[in-house]
C-alpha positions as CSV (number, residue, x, y, z in Angstrom):
1,M,5.9,58.0,21.1
2,A,3.1,57.8,23.8
3,A,3.5,55.0,26.4
4,E,1.2,51.7,25.4
5,P,-1.0,52.0,28.2
6,L,-1.4,49.0,30.3
7,H,-3.8,46.2,30.2
8,R,-5.1,43.6,33.1
9,E,-5.8,41.2,30.8
10,R,-4.0,39.7,28.7
11,R,-3.5,40.4,25.0
12,V,-3.0,37.4,22.6
13,L,-1.7,38.0,19.0
14,T,-3.5,38.2,16.4
15,D,-1.1,39.8,13.9
16,P,-0.1,37.3,10.7
17,A,3.3,39.5,10.4
18,A,3.8,39.6,14.1
19,E,6.6,37.7,15.0
20,P,6.0,33.6,15.9
21,P,5.9,31.8,19.5
22,C,9.0,31.1,21.0
23,S,11.0,28.7,19.6
24,P,14.8,28.4,18.8
25,G,15.8,30.5,15.4
26,P,19.3,31.9,13.6
27,I,21.1,34.6,14.7
28,G,21.7,36.0,11.5
29,T,24.2,36.9,8.8
30,D,26.7,37.9,11.4
31,P,29.6,35.4,10.0
32,A,31.7,35.4,13.5
33,A,28.2,34.0,15.1
34,P,29.2,30.0,16.5
35,A,27.8,27.3,15.6
36,P,24.6,26.1,17.4
37,V,26.3,23.7,20.3
38,R,23.6,23.5,22.2
39,T,20.3,20.8,21.5
40,D,18.0,20.4,24.6
41,P,15.8,22.9,25.5
42,V,15.7,26.3,27.1
43,H,15.0,26.0,30.6
44,P,12.1,28.1,31.5
45,G,11.8,28.1,34.8
46,P,9.4,26.8,37.3
47,P,5.6,27.2,35.1
48,R,3.7,30.5,35.7
49,G,1.4,29.7,39.1
50,A,3.4,26.4,40.6
51,P,2.2,26.4,44.6
52,G,4.8,27.9,46.2
53,A,7.1,30.0,43.2
54,D,6.9,32.8,45.5
55,E,8.9,31.0,48.4
56,L,11.6,29.5,45.6
57,F,12.5,33.1,46.1
58,T,13.5,33.0,50.0
59,G,16.7,31.9,50.8
60,P,19.8,33.3,53.2
61,A,21.0,36.8,52.3
62,V,22.9,37.1,50.1
63,R,26.3,38.5,51.8
64,P,29.2,41.1,49.9
65,A,31.7,38.0,49.7
66,D,29.5,35.7,48.0
67,S,27.2,37.8,45.6
68,P,26.4,35.9,42.1
69,W,28.2,37.0,39.2
70,T,25.2,39.2,37.3
71,L,26.4,40.8,33.7
72,M,24.6,44.1,33.3
73,Y,23.6,45.0,29.5
74,H,21.3,47.6,27.9
75,S,20.6,47.5,24.4
76,V,21.9,44.7,21.6
77,D,22.0,46.1,18.0
78,H,23.7,47.8,15.2
79,Y,24.7,52.2,16.1
80,T,26.2,54.6,14.3
81,E,26.0,56.8,18.0
82,D,25.9,55.8,21.1
83,P,27.2,58.6,23.8
84,H,25.9,56.5,26.8
85,Q,28.0,53.7,25.8
86,V,24.7,51.0,26.6
87,T,24.6,49.1,23.0
88,V,26.3,46.6,22.1
89,T,26.4,45.0,19.1
90,P,24.6,41.7,17.9
91,G,28.2,40.4,16.7
92,R,29.9,40.9,20.2
93,F,27.3,40.2,21.6
94,A,26.8,36.3,20.1
95,R,30.8,36.0,20.6
96,Q,30.2,37.1,24.9
97,M,28.1,34.5,25.0
98,A,29.8,31.4,23.2
99,W,32.9,32.9,24.9
100,L,31.0,31.9,28.6
101,H,29.6,28.7,27.2
102,S,32.8,27.9,26.4
103,C,34.1,28.5,30.3
104,G,31.2,26.1,30.9
105,L,28.5,28.9,32.5
106,R,25.3,28.7,31.7
107,G,23.9,32.5,31.9
108,V,19.9,32.4,33.8
109,G,17.7,35.7,34.9
110,L,18.3,36.7,38.3
111,G,15.7,34.9,39.8
112,E,17.0,31.6,39.1
113,L,21.0,32.5,40.0
114,L,19.4,33.8,43.8
115,R,17.5,30.7,44.2
116,A,20.4,28.5,42.5
117,H,22.7,30.4,44.5
118,A,20.6,29.5,48.1
119,A,21.0,25.6,47.2
120,G,24.7,26.0,46.3
121,R,23.7,25.2,42.5
122,A,25.3,28.6,41.0
123,A,29.0,27.6,40.5
124,D,28.0,27.2,36.8
125,L,25.9,30.2,36.5
126,V,26.2,33.6,35.4
127,G,23.4,36.2,35.7
128,L,22.3,38.0,32.2
129,T,20.4,41.4,33.0
130,F,18.8,44.0,30.8
131,D,17.9,47.4,30.9
132,D,15.5,50.0,30.2
133,G,13.5,47.2,28.4
134,Y,15.3,47.9,24.2
135,A,12.7,46.1,21.6
136,D,15.6,44.6,20.2
137,L,15.6,42.2,22.7
138,T,13.2,39.8,20.9
139,R,15.9,40.0,17.7
140,G,19.7,41.3,19.3
141,V,19.5,39.3,22.6
142,L,16.5,36.3,22.0
143,P,17.7,33.6,19.6
144,V,21.2,33.5,21.1
145,L,19.7,32.7,24.5
146,Q,18.1,30.4,22.6
147,R,20.7,28.7,20.9
148,Y,22.8,28.2,24.1
149,G,19.7,27.6,26.4
150,F,20.7,30.6,27.6
151,S,18.1,32.3,29.3
152,A,17.8,36.0,31.4
153,T,16.3,39.0,33.1
154,A,14.8,42.0,31.2
155,F,14.1,44.8,32.9
156,V,11.7,47.1,32.0
157,V,10.1,50.7,32.9
158,V,6.6,50.3,32.9
159,G,5.2,53.8,32.9
160,R,6.9,54.1,28.8
161,L,6.1,50.2,27.6
162,G,6.1,50.8,23.8
163,G,7.9,54.6,24.0
164,H,10.8,55.1,23.5
165,N,13.8,56.2,26.3
166,V,13.5,59.9,26.8
167,W,15.1,60.1,30.0
168,D,18.3,60.1,28.0
169,E,20.4,63.1,26.4
170,G,21.3,61.5,22.7
171,P,19.6,58.6,20.1
172,R,16.0,57.6,21.0
173,K,16.1,53.7,20.9
174,P,12.4,52.1,20.9
175,L,11.2,50.2,24.1
176,L,9.7,46.9,23.8
177,T,5.9,46.7,23.4
178,A,3.6,44.1,25.8
179,D,3.0,41.6,23.2
180,Q,6.9,41.5,23.1
181,I,7.5,41.2,26.6
182,F,4.9,39.0,26.6
183,R,7.2,37.2,24.0
184,L,10.1,37.4,26.0
185,H,8.8,36.4,28.8
186,D,7.0,32.3,27.4
187,C,10.7,32.2,26.1
188,G,11.9,32.0,29.6
189,V,13.2,35.7,29.6
190,E,12.5,36.7,33.7
191,I,10.5,40.5,33.4
192,G,11.0,42.6,36.4
193,S,10.5,46.2,37.0
194,H,12.7,49.0,36.0
195,G,10.5,51.3,37.8
196,M,7.6,53.4,36.7
197,Y,9.5,56.7,34.8
198,H,13.4,56.2,34.9
199,R,13.4,57.9,38.2
200,S,16.4,58.1,40.5
201,L,15.2,56.7,43.0
202,P,17.8,58.1,46.7
203,G,16.4,61.1,47.9
204,I,13.0,61.7,46.4
205,A,9.7,62.0,48.1
206,A,8.2,58.8,49.7
207,A,5.1,59.2,47.3
208,T,7.0,58.5,44.1
209,L,9.8,56.5,45.8
210,A,6.5,54.2,46.8
211,E,5.0,55.3,43.0
212,E,8.3,53.5,41.4
213,T,8.4,50.8,43.6
214,G,5.7,49.3,44.4
215,H,3.1,50.8,42.6
216,S,5.5,49.5,39.3
217,R,5.4,46.5,40.5
218,E,1.4,45.8,41.0
219,L,1.1,47.3,37.1
220,L,3.8,44.2,35.6
221,R,1.8,41.8,37.9
222,D,-1.6,42.8,36.9
223,L,0.1,42.5,32.7
224,L,1.9,39.5,33.3
225,G,-0.6,37.2,35.2
226,E,1.7,36.3,37.8
227,P,4.5,38.3,40.6
228,V,6.7,39.9,39.5
229,G,10.2,39.1,42.1
230,G,12.8,41.3,40.9
231,F,13.5,44.9,40.6
232,C,16.5,47.1,39.0
233,Y,17.4,50.7,40.4
234,P,17.2,52.9,37.7
235,Y,21.4,54.7,36.9
236,G,22.2,52.1,39.7
237,A,21.5,54.6,41.7
238,V,20.9,53.0,45.4
239,D,19.7,54.4,49.2
240,A,18.9,52.4,52.1
241,A,15.4,53.8,51.5
242,A,15.3,52.9,47.8
243,A,16.1,49.6,49.6
244,A,13.9,49.3,51.9
245,A,11.0,50.1,49.6
246,V,11.7,47.5,47.0
247,R,12.0,44.9,49.3
248,D,8.6,46.1,51.5
249,S,7.2,46.3,47.9
250,G,7.0,42.3,48.1
251,Y,10.3,42.1,45.4
252,H,12.6,39.7,46.2
253,Y,15.5,40.9,45.4
254,G,17.2,44.5,44.0
255,A,19.1,44.9,41.1
256,A,22.0,47.4,41.2
257,I,25.7,48.0,39.6
258,A,28.4,48.5,42.0
259,H,29.6,46.9,45.5
260,G,28.6,48.9,48.3
261,P,28.0,49.9,52.1
262,L,24.4,48.2,51.1
263,T,25.6,45.0,48.9
264,G,23.0,42.1,49.3
265,R,20.0,40.7,48.2
266,W,18.2,44.3,48.0
267,A,21.2,45.7,45.8
268,L,22.9,42.7,44.2
269,P,26.1,44.4,42.3
270,R,26.6,43.7,38.4
271,S,29.1,43.9,36.2
272,Y,28.7,46.0,33.0
273,V,29.8,44.9,29.9
274,G,30.0,47.1,26.8
275,E,31.0,47.1,23.1
276,R,35.4,46.4,24.2
277,D,34.5,43.3,26.0
278,N,36.1,40.1,24.4
279,G,36.8,37.3,26.7
280,L,40.1,38.3,28.4
281,R,38.3,41.8,29.6
282,L,34.8,39.1,30.9
283,R,37.5,37.1,32.5
284,A,39.2,40.4,34.3
285,K,35.9,41.5,35.3
286,R,34.3,38.1,36.9
287,A,37.6,38.6,38.8
288,R,37.8,42.3,39.9
289,H,33.6,41.2,40.9
290,R,34.9,38.6,43.4
291,L,37.6,40.9,44.4
292,R,35.6,43.4,45.6
293,G,33.0,41.2,47.4
294,L,35.7,40.3,49.4
295,R,36.5,43.8,50.1
296,V,32.9,45.5,50.9
297,R,32.5,46.7,54.0
298,V,30.0,44.7,55.6
299,D,26.6,46.8,56.8
300,G,22.9,47.9,56.0
301,E,21.6,44.3,57.4
302,D,18.1,46.2,57.8
303,A,18.2,46.4,53.7
304,R,19.2,43.0,53.0
Protein backbone atom coordinates (compact mmCIF):
# COMPACT_ATOMS: atom_id res chain seq x y z
CA MET A 1 0.00 0.00 0.00
CA ALA A 2 1.40 3.39 -0.95
CA ALA A 3 1.95 5.99 1.71
CA GLU A 4 -0.79 8.54 2.14
CA PRO A 5 0.03 11.97 0.65
CA LEU A 6 0.41 14.88 3.03
CA HIS A 7 -1.99 17.79 2.63
CA ARG A 8 -1.46 21.33 3.77
CA GLU A 9 -5.01 21.76 5.00
CA ARG A 10 -6.46 19.78 7.82
CA ARG A 11 -9.25 17.53 6.68
CA VAL A 12 -12.57 17.03 8.44
CA LEU A 13 -13.89 13.51 9.02
CA THR A 14 -17.02 13.04 6.95
CA ASP A 15 -17.35 9.26 7.00
CA PRO A 16 -20.29 8.40 9.32
CA ALA A 17 -18.53 5.15 10.22
CA ALA A 18 -15.36 6.93 11.25
CA GLU A 19 -14.28 7.06 14.85
CA PRO A 20 -16.04 9.77 16.89
CA PRO A 21 -14.34 12.86 18.28
CA CYS A 22 -12.21 12.49 21.37
CA SER A 23 -14.13 11.13 24.34
CA PRO A 24 -13.38 8.47 26.96
CA GLY A 25 -14.22 5.00 25.78
CA PRO A 26 -14.11 1.41 27.05
CA ILE A 27 -10.90 -0.52 27.21
CA GLY A 28 -12.55 -3.56 25.72
CA THR A 29 -13.44 -7.03 26.88
CA ASP A 30 -10.17 -8.02 28.52
CA PRO A 31 -11.20 -9.34 31.98
CA ALA A 32 -7.87 -8.17 33.41
CA ALA A 33 -8.56 -4.55 32.50
CA PRO A 34 -8.93 -2.34 35.61
CA ALA A 35 -12.12 -0.53 36.50
CA PRO A 36 -12.33 3.23 35.83
CA VAL A 37 -10.54 5.21 38.50
CA ARG A 38 -10.45 8.76 37.14
CA THR A 39 -13.28 11.19 36.61
CA ASP A 40 -11.26 14.30 35.77
CA PRO A 41 -10.69 15.12 32.07
CA VAL A 42 -7.60 14.33 30.06
CA HIS A 43 -5.05 17.13 30.24
CA PRO A 44 -4.54 18.12 26.60
CA GLY A 45 -1.65 20.52 27.18
CA PRO A 46 -1.45 24.10 25.93
CA PRO A 47 -4.05 25.23 23.38
CA ARG A 48 -3.07 24.96 19.74
CA GLY A 49 -1.42 28.16 18.63
CA ALA A 50 -1.30 29.60 22.16
CA PRO A 51 1.02 32.61 22.51
CA GLY A 52 4.46 31.56 23.61
CA ALA A 53 3.75 27.85 23.16
CA ASP A 54 7.22 27.28 21.70
CA GLU A 55 8.89 29.03 24.62
CA LEU A 56 7.33 26.56 27.05
CA PHE A 57 9.79 23.94 25.82
CA THR A 58 12.89 25.96 26.63
CA GLY A 59 14.73 25.51 29.87
CA PRO A 60 17.94 24.22 31.42
CA ALA A 61 19.86 21.38 29.82
CA VAL A 62 18.72 17.88 30.78
CA ARG A 63 21.60 16.24 32.61
CA PRO A 64 22.08 12.46 32.43
CA ALA A 65 21.84 12.10 36.20
CA ASP A 66 18.34 13.61 36.36
CA SER A 67 16.80 12.82 32.98
CA PRO A 68 13.09 12.08 33.58
CA TRP A 69 11.91 8.49 33.23
CA THR A 70 10.29 7.74 29.88
CA LEU A 71 8.81 4.47 28.57
CA MET A 72 9.21 3.41 24.95
CA TYR A 73 6.40 1.48 23.25
CA HIS A 74 5.72 0.67 19.63
CA SER A 75 2.57 -1.35 18.88
CA VAL A 76 -0.27 -2.38 21.23
CA ASP A 77 -2.24 -5.17 19.61
CA HIS A 78 -2.94 -8.90 19.61
CA TYR A 79 -0.37 -10.89 17.64
CA THR A 80 0.77 -14.35 16.65
CA GLU A 81 4.23 -13.38 15.38
CA ASP A 82 6.45 -10.60 16.71
CA PRO A 83 10.10 -11.27 15.78
CA HIS A 84 11.28 -7.78 16.72
CA GLN A 85 9.39 -7.71 20.05
CA VAL A 86 7.71 -4.40 19.29
CA THR A 87 4.18 -5.44 20.31
CA VAL A 88 2.46 -5.45 23.69
CA THR A 89 -1.01 -6.99 23.98
CA PRO A 90 -3.88 -4.68 25.00
CA GLY A 91 -4.44 -6.56 28.25
CA ARG A 92 -0.80 -6.28 29.30
CA PHE A 93 -0.70 -2.59 28.33
CA ALA A 94 -3.81 -1.90 30.43
CA ARG A 95 -2.19 -3.59 33.44
CA GLN A 96 1.02 -1.62 32.95
CA MET A 97 -0.89 1.67 32.93
CA ALA A 98 -2.85 0.55 36.00
CA TRP A 99 0.45 -0.12 37.78
CA LEU A 100 1.75 3.36 36.95
CA HIS A 101 -1.45 4.87 38.31
CA SER A 102 -1.28 2.76 41.49
CA CYS A 103 2.23 4.14 42.07
CA GLY A 104 0.92 7.70 41.91
CA LEU A 105 2.45 8.35 38.49
CA ARG A 106 0.73 10.08 35.58
CA GLY A 107 1.76 9.28 32.03
CA VAL A 108 2.41 12.31 29.81
CA GLY A 109 3.99 13.17 26.48
CA LEU A 110 7.66 14.09 26.34
CA GLY A 111 6.97 17.76 25.65
CA GLU A 112 4.85 18.07 28.79
CA LEU A 113 7.36 16.03 30.77
CA LEU A 114 10.25 18.32 29.85
CA ARG A 115 8.28 21.45 30.66
CA ALA A 116 7.41 20.02 34.08
CA HIS A 117 11.00 18.87 34.58
CA ALA A 118 12.33 22.38 33.89
CA ALA A 119 9.87 23.76 36.46
CA GLY A 120 10.71 21.13 39.07
CA ARG A 121 7.26 19.50 38.83
CA ALA A 122 8.03 16.13 37.22
CA ALA A 123 8.37 13.92 40.30
CA ASP A 124 4.99 12.22 39.78
CA LEU A 125 5.18 12.09 35.96
CA VAL A 126 6.44 9.45 33.54
CA GLY A 127 6.89 9.92 29.81
CA LEU A 128 4.91 7.64 27.48
CA THR A 129 6.13 7.37 23.89
CA PHE A 130 5.03 5.27 20.92
CA ASP A 131 7.45 4.88 18.03
CA ASP A 132 6.62 4.29 14.34
CA GLY A 133 3.00 5.51 14.50
CA TYR A 134 1.09 2.23 14.27
CA ALA A 135 -2.63 2.44 13.56
CA ASP A 136 -3.46 0.40 16.68
CA LEU A 137 -2.74 3.48 18.83
CA THR A 138 -6.32 4.66 18.31
CA ARG A 139 -7.89 1.43 19.60
CA GLY A 140 -5.31 -0.29 21.80
CA VAL A 141 -3.78 2.76 23.50
CA LEU A 142 -6.05 5.80 23.45
CA PRO A 143 -8.98 4.37 25.50
CA VAL A 144 -6.59 3.32 28.26
CA LEU A 145 -4.87 6.70 28.34
CA GLN A 146 -8.26 8.42 28.56
CA ARG A 147 -9.36 6.19 31.41
CA TYR A 148 -6.47 7.31 33.61
CA GLY A 149 -6.18 10.89 32.42
CA PHE A 150 -2.82 10.10 30.79
CA SER A 151 -1.36 11.54 27.61
CA ALA A 152 1.59 10.48 25.45
CA THR A 153 3.76 11.26 22.43
CA ALA A 154 3.37 9.39 19.14
CA PHE A 155 6.35 9.58 16.79
CA VAL A 156 5.20 9.07 13.20
CA VAL A 157 7.16 8.22 10.05
CA VAL A 158 6.09 11.23 8.03
CA GLY A 159 6.71 9.80 4.56
CA ARG A 160 4.81 6.58 5.33
CA LEU A 161 1.46 7.80 6.68
CA GLY A 162 -1.29 5.33 5.82
CA GLY A 163 1.31 2.79 4.70
CA HIS A 164 3.04 -0.09 6.47
CA ASN A 165 6.27 -0.78 8.36
CA VAL A 166 8.25 -1.63 5.22
CA TRP A 167 11.56 -1.04 7.04
CA ASP A 168 11.05 -4.24 9.08
CA GLU A 169 11.42 -7.84 7.99
CA GLY A 170 8.40 -9.61 9.40
CA PRO A 171 4.66 -9.07 9.78
CA ARG A 172 3.28 -5.95 8.12
CA LYS A 173 1.52 -3.53 10.46
CA PRO A 174 -0.64 -0.63 9.21
CA LEU A 175 0.49 2.88 10.08
CA LEU A 176 -1.63 5.83 11.17
CA THR A 177 -3.44 7.82 8.53
CA ALA A 178 -3.65 11.60 8.66
CA ASP A 179 -7.22 11.40 9.99
CA GLN A 180 -6.12 9.08 12.80
CA ILE A 181 -3.27 11.43 13.66
CA PHE A 182 -5.76 14.31 13.87
CA ARG A 183 -7.91 12.29 16.29
CA LEU A 184 -4.96 11.44 18.53
CA HIS A 185 -3.86 15.07 18.48
CA ASP A 186 -7.37 16.27 19.37
CA CYS A 187 -7.29 13.88 22.32
CA GLY A 188 -4.14 15.46 23.75
CA VAL A 189 -1.52 13.13 22.27
CA GLU A 190 1.62 14.99 21.20
CA ILE A 191 2.70 14.19 17.63
CA GLY A 192 6.42 14.10 16.88
CA SER A 193 8.56 13.12 13.92
CA HIS A 194 10.24 9.75 13.47
CA GLY A 195 11.89 10.93 10.27
CA MET A 196 10.69 10.69 6.69
CA TYR A 197 11.35 7.01 5.93
CA HIS A 198 12.68 5.43 9.16
CA ARG A 199 16.32 5.61 8.10
CA SER A 200 19.16 5.16 10.56
CA LEU A 201 20.78 8.60 10.82
CA PRO A 202 24.43 8.11 11.89
CA GLY A 203 26.78 8.42 8.93
CA ILE A 204 24.20 9.31 6.26
CA ALA A 205 24.71 12.08 3.70
CA ALA A 206 24.04 15.64 4.84
CA ALA A 207 21.17 16.11 2.37
CA THR A 208 19.47 12.91 3.54
CA LEU A 209 19.96 13.90 7.17
CA ALA A 210 18.33 17.27 6.47
CA GLU A 211 15.38 15.53 4.79
CA GLU A 212 14.86 13.14 7.67
CA THR A 213 15.03 15.85 10.33
CA GLY A 214 14.17 19.30 8.96
CA HIS A 215 11.93 18.38 6.03
CA SER A 216 9.91 15.87 8.04
CA ARG A 217 9.30 18.58 10.66
CA GLU A 218 8.12 21.03 8.00
CA LEU A 219 5.66 18.53 6.52
CA LEU A 220 4.32 17.50 9.90
CA ARG A 221 3.96 21.16 10.91
CA ASP A 222 1.96 21.82 7.74
CA LEU A 223 -0.24 18.80 8.45
CA LEU A 224 -0.96 19.72 12.08
CA GLY A 225 -1.00 23.48 11.67
CA GLU A 226 1.42 24.05 14.57
CA PRO A 227 5.13 23.68 15.37
CA VAL A 228 6.48 20.20 16.03
CA GLY A 229 8.64 19.93 19.13
CA GLY A 230 9.90 16.35 19.23
CA PHE A 231 12.03 14.05 17.09
CA CYS A 232 12.69 10.36 17.71
CA TYR A 233 15.78 8.71 16.21
CA PRO A 234 14.91 5.60 14.18
CA TYR A 235 16.37 2.49 15.84
CA GLY A 236 17.52 4.78 18.66
CA ALA A 237 20.68 5.41 16.62
CA VAL A 238 22.20 8.84 17.21
CA ASP A 239 25.60 10.47 16.74
CA ALA A 240 26.77 14.05 17.22
CA ALA A 241 25.86 15.06 13.66
CA ALA A 242 22.32 13.66 13.96
CA ALA A 243 21.77 15.35 17.34
CA ALA A 244 23.01 18.66 15.94
CA ALA A 245 20.71 18.33 12.92
CA VAL A 246 17.71 17.75 15.18
CA ARG A 247 18.63 20.76 17.30
CA ASP A 248 19.26 22.99 14.26
CA SER A 249 15.99 21.93 12.60
CA GLY A 250 14.06 23.65 15.37
CA TYR A 251 13.02 20.70 17.49
CA HIS A 252 12.92 21.15 21.24
CA TYR A 253 14.18 17.65 22.07
CA GLY A 254 15.33 14.37 20.58
CA ALA A 255 14.33 10.93 21.86
CA ALA A 256 16.93 8.17 21.84
CA ILE A 257 17.02 4.88 23.78
CA ALA A 258 20.26 4.09 25.58
CA HIS A 259 22.25 6.30 27.93
CA GLY A 260 25.54 7.41 26.40
CA PRO A 261 27.96 10.29 25.82
CA LEU A 262 25.26 12.37 24.08
CA THR A 263 22.59 11.82 26.73
CA GLY A 264 20.73 15.08 27.29
CA ARG A 265 18.00 17.13 25.71
CA TRP A 266 18.87 16.03 22.17
CA ALA A 267 19.30 12.35 23.05
CA LEU A 268 16.86 11.53 25.84
CA PRO A 269 17.13 7.97 27.17
CA ARG A 270 14.03 5.79 27.35
CA SER A 271 13.16 2.41 28.82
CA TYR A 272 11.95 -0.28 26.41
CA VAL A 273 8.68 -1.91 27.48
CA GLY A 274 7.65 -5.35 26.26
CA GLU A 275 5.01 -8.00 26.80
CA ARG A 276 6.85 -9.57 29.76
CA ASP A 277 7.01 -6.36 31.78
CA ASN A 278 4.85 -6.49 34.90
CA GLY A 279 4.96 -4.10 37.84
CA LEU A 280 8.09 -5.62 39.37
CA ARG A 281 9.99 -5.42 36.10
CA LEU A 282 8.86 -1.83 35.53
CA ARG A 283 10.02 -0.89 39.02
CA ALA A 284 13.42 -2.44 38.26
CA LYS A 285 13.64 -0.56 34.96
CA ARG A 286 12.93 2.71 36.73
CA ALA A 287 15.76 2.05 39.18
CA ARG A 288 18.09 1.03 36.35
CA HIS A 289 17.27 4.26 34.49
CA ARG A 290 18.41 6.27 37.52
CA LEU A 291 21.60 4.24 37.98
CA ARG A 292 22.57 4.51 34.33
CA GLY A 293 22.02 8.26 34.45
CA LEU A 294 24.44 8.52 37.36
CA ARG A 295 27.07 6.38 35.67
CA VAL A 296 27.06 7.90 32.19
CA ARG A 297 30.06 10.01 31.26
CA VAL A 298 29.07 13.66 30.94
CA ASP A 299 30.20 15.08 27.61
CA GLY A 300 28.65 16.04 24.30
CA GLU A 301 27.69 19.49 25.61
CA ASP A 302 27.51 20.89 22.09
CA ALA A 303 24.70 18.47 21.24
CA ARG A 304 22.65 19.32 24.30
